[in-house]
C-alpha positions as CSV (number, residue, x, y, z in Angstrom):
1,M,0.0,0.0,0.0
2,Q,1.2,3.5,-0.9
3,V,1.0,6.3,1.5
4,T,-0.7,8.4,-1.3
5,E,-3.6,5.9,-1.3
6,V,-4.3,6.8,2.3
7,F,-3.2,10.5,2.6
8,S,-2.9,13.5,0.4
9,R,-1.7,17.1,0.7
10,D,-2.8,19.9,-1.6
11,P,-2.4,23.6,-0.8
12,E,-5.9,24.2,-2.1
13,I,-7.4,21.7,0.3
14,M,-7.5,22.5,4.1
15,S,-4.6,24.9,3.7
16,G,-2.3,22.1,2.7
17,A,-2.9,20.0,5.8
18,V,-2.4,16.2,5.3
19,V,-5.9,14.8,4.8
20,F,-7.3,11.4,4.1
21,A,-7.1,10.9,0.3
22,G,-10.3,11.9,-1.4
23,T,-11.6,13.8,1.6
24,R,-11.2,17.1,3.4
25,V,-10.7,15.4,6.8
26,P,-7.3,16.1,8.3
27,A,-5.3,13.0,9.3
28,E,-4.7,14.8,12.6
29,A,-8.4,14.6,13.4
30,L,-8.1,10.9,13.7
31,F,-5.3,11.0,16.3
32,E,-6.8,13.9,18.2
33,N,-10.2,12.1,18.4
34,L,-8.7,8.8,19.4
35,A,-6.6,10.6,22.1
36,D,-9.8,12.1,23.4
37,G,-11.3,8.7,23.9
38,M,-13.4,8.4,20.7
39,S,-13.8,5.0,19.4
40,L,-12.9,4.1,15.8
41,D,-16.5,3.5,15.0
42,E,-17.5,6.9,16.4
43,F,-14.8,8.5,14.3
44,L,-16.1,6.9,11.2
45,E,-19.7,7.9,12.0
46,N,-18.5,11.5,12.5
47,F,-16.4,11.6,9.4
48,P,-18.4,9.5,6.9
49,T,-16.2,10.4,3.9
50,V,-13.3,8.5,5.5
51,E,-13.3,4.8,4.8
52,R,-12.5,2.2,7.5
53,W,-9.6,0.8,5.4
54,Q,-8.1,4.3,5.3
55,V,-8.1,4.6,9.1
56,E,-6.7,1.0,9.5
57,A,-4.0,1.7,7.0
58,A,-3.1,5.0,8.7
59,L,-2.7,3.3,12.0
60,H,-0.6,0.6,10.4
61,L,1.6,3.2,8.6
62,V,2.1,5.1,11.9
63,T,3.0,1.9,13.7
64,E,5.5,0.9,11.1
65,R,7.1,4.4,11.3
66,V,7.3,4.2,15.1
67,D,8.9,0.8,14.9
68,R,11.6,2.2,12.5
69,L,12.2,5.2,14.8
70,V,12.7,3.2,17.9
71,A,14.7,0.4,16.4
């Protein structure tokens, strides 16, 4: 899976913030909401343009990155 399948960045969309590809939902919104105690299902309900596979892929990509940083 390519990062660009999950995320995108365009200066014309959300002032260039990283968003879930094909949406206007900032990736940061996922992590902020999860940190605040929101469940994955609640996040998906609140942001219906984001697909479950995108969130799962985002979490996987972040985990891979952390593994590389700590190793």
